C-alpha positions as CSV (number, residue, x, y, z in Angstrom):
1,X,-12.7,-61.8,137.0
2,X,-13.3,-63.2,140.4
3,X,-11.7,-65.8,142.4
4,X,-12.4,-67.3,145.8
5,X,-10.8,-69.8,148.1
6,X,-12.9,-72.3,150.1
7,X,-10.7,-71.1,153.1
8,X,-11.8,-67.5,152.8
9,X,-15.2,-66.0,153.5
10,X,-14.9,-63.4,150.8
11,X,-14.4,-63.1,147.0
12,X,-13.0,-60.2,145.0
13,X,-14.6,-59.2,141.7
14,X,-13.5,-56.5,139.2
15,X,-16.7,-54.5,138.6
16,X,-15.1,-51.8,136.4
17,X,-11.6,-52.5,135.2
18,X,-9.3,-50.0,133.4
19,X,-10.3,-49.1,129.8
20,X,-8.5,-51.0,127.1
21,X,-6.4,-47.9,126.3
22,X,-5.6,-44.9,128.5
23,X,-3.4,-41.8,128.0
24,X,-0.2,-41.5,130.1
25,X,-0.5,-39.2,133.2
26,X,-4.3,-39.0,132.9
27,X,-6.6,-40.3,135.6
28,X,-8.1,-43.6,134.7
29,X,-11.8,-43.0,133.8
30,X,-14.1,-44.4,134.8
31,X,-12.4,-45.3,138.0
32,X,-11.4,-48.9,138.8
33,X,-14.0,-50.4,141.1
34,X,-13.6,-53.7,143.0
35,X,-16.4,-55.5,144.8
36,X,-16.1,-57.6,147.9
37,X,-18.6,-60.4,148.0
38,X,-19.6,-62.8,150.8
39,X,-19.2,-66.5,150.0
40,X,-19.8,-68.0,153.4
41,X,-21.9,-67.1,156.4
42,X,-19.1,-67.5,159.0
43,X,-15.4,-68.3,159.0
44,X,-14.5,-69.8,162.4
45,X,-10.7,-69.2,161.9
46,X,-11.2,-65.4,161.6
47,X,-14.5,-64.9,163.4
48,X,-15.8,-62.9,160.4
49,X,-19.4,-63.1,159.4
50,X,-19.2,-62.8,155.7
51,X,-22.5,-60.9,155.5
52,X,-20.9,-58.1,157.6
53,X,-18.3,-55.7,156.3
54,X,-15.0,-56.7,158.0
55,X,-12.8,-54.1,159.7
56,X,-9.1,-53.7,159.0
57,X,-9.5,-55.1,155.4
58,X,-8.1,-53.2,152.5
59,X,-7.7,-53.6,148.8
60,X,-4.3,-52.9,147.2
61,X,-3.5,-52.5,143.5
62,X,-0.1,-53.5,142.1
63,X,0.8,-52.6,138.5
64,X,2.1,-55.7,136.6
65,X,3.3,-56.3,133.1
66,X,0.6,-57.5,130.7
67,X,1.7,-61.2,131.0
68,X,1.3,-61.0,134.8
69,X,4.8,-62.2,135.4
70,X,6.5,-59.1,136.8
71,X,5.3,-56.6,139.4
72,X,6.2,-53.0,138.4
73,X,4.6,-51.2,141.4
74,X,6.1,-51.6,143.8
75,X,9.2,-51.4,143.5
76,X,9.5,-48.9,140.6
77,X,8.5,-45.4,141.8
78,X,7.0,-42.7,139.6
79,X,5.2,-45.1,137.2
80,X,1.9,-44.9,139.0
81,X,0.5,-41.9,140.8
82,X,-2.6,-41.8,143.0
83,X,-3.9,-44.0,145.7
84,X,-3.2,-47.7,145.1
85,X,-4.8,-48.8,148.4
86,X,-8.4,-48.4,149.4
87,X,-10.6,-49.3,152.4
88,X,-13.8,-51.2,151.7
89,X,-16.8,-48.9,151.4
90,X,-20.1,-50.5,152.5
91,X,-22.6,-51.5,149.8
92,X,-25.7,-49.3,150.0
93,X,-28.5,-51.7,150.9
94,X,-29.1,-55.0,149.1
95,X,-32.3,-55.0,147.1
96,X,-31.4,-58.3,145.4
97,X,-30.8,-61.0,147.9
98,X,-28.9,-63.0,145.3
99,X,-26.3,-60.2,145.1
100,X,-23.7,-61.0,147.8
101,X,-21.8,-57.7,147.4
102,X,-21.0,-56.3,150.9
103,X,-18.6,-53.5,149.9
104,X,-16.6,-51.7,147.2
105,X,-13.1,-50.4,146.8
106,X,-12.9,-47.4,144.4
107,X,-9.6,-46.2,142.8
108,X,-10.6,-42.8,141.4
109,X,-7.2,-41.0,141.0
110,X,-4.8,-43.5,139.5
111,X,-2.5,-42.4,136.6
112,X,0.2,-44.3,134.8
113,X,3.2,-42.3,133.5
114,X,4.9,-44.8,131.2
115,X,3.5,-46.1,127.9
116,X,3.2,-49.9,127.8
117,X,1.0,-52.9,128.3
118,X,-0.1,-53.6,131.8
119,X,-2.6,-55.2,134.2
120,X,-3.4,-54.7,137.8
121,X,-3.1,-57.3,140.5
122,X,-5.8,-56.7,143.1
123,X,-5.0,-58.0,146.6
124,X,-7.3,-58.2,149.6
125,X,-5.2,-57.5,152.7
126,X,-6.2,-58.1,156.4
127,X,-4.3,-55.2,158.1
128,X,-5.3,-56.5,161.5
129,X,-3.2,-59.7,161.1
130,X,0.5,-59.7,161.8
131,X,2.0,-61.0,158.5
132,X,5.4,-59.6,159.2
133,X,8.4,-61.8,158.5
134,X,10.1,-60.0,161.4
135,X,7.4,-60.9,164.0
136,X,7.1,-57.3,165.1
137,X,3.8,-55.9,166.3
138,X,1.8,-53.6,163.9
139,X,3.9,-54.8,160.9
140,X,2.6,-56.0,157.6
141,X,-0.8,-57.7,157.3
142,X,-2.0,-60.8,155.7
143,X,-2.7,-61.2,152.0
144,X,-6.1,-62.9,151.9
145,X,-6.4,-63.4,148.1
146,X,-5.5,-61.8,144.8
147,X,-7.1,-61.5,141.3
148,X,-5.9,-59.7,138.2
149,X,-7.6,-57.3,135.7
150,X,-7.5,-57.9,132.0
151,X,-4.5,-56.3,130.2
152,X,-4.7,-52.6,129.1
153,X,-2.5,-50.3,127.1
154,X,-1.1,-46.9,128.1
155,X,-0.6,-45.1,124.9
156,X,0.0,-41.3,124.2
157,X,-2.3,-41.7,121.1
158,X,-5.3,-42.8,123.2
159,X,-7.9,-40.2,124.0
160,X,-11.5,-39.7,124.9
161,X,-12.7,-42.1,122.1
162,X,-11.4,-45.0,124.1
163,X,-13.2,-44.2,127.4
164,X,-16.1,-46.5,126.6
165,X,-14.0,-49.6,126.2
166,X,-13.9,-51.3,129.6
167,X,-11.9,-54.3,130.7
168,X,-13.9,-56.3,133.1
């Protein structure tokens, strides 16, 4: 799934989503991989050239219920372990000029402890912007855009036979 706003020079795309079924407390394999794609040459409001990898931009994953109506992480602690935030890694060369991918965020050590049906909300965050409600320097950041993965199930009965079923 991908989504872009005409106001933003970038688009997120889920390249590899979580498998349809995963076992509790096991690292999600293959890892969740998010692509950052350029959609414009230049955004005058931010000064970014979309063909360049921006600095201070991160991708954050939040665990949600399968309907996408309630965020579980944050605030419930202990449900997800591993890094839920990632910087953008540069894309190695661009052999295909039609491919606008400029970088990737890779979440290689995520585990979910509680059985249930979930999805991830994927948010692109500009950490160099002051998005704080308190107006304090070095607080917050600005959410640029969000997308969601397809739903997946955490089930103790799942095992290696489900590793090939990806949710894109």
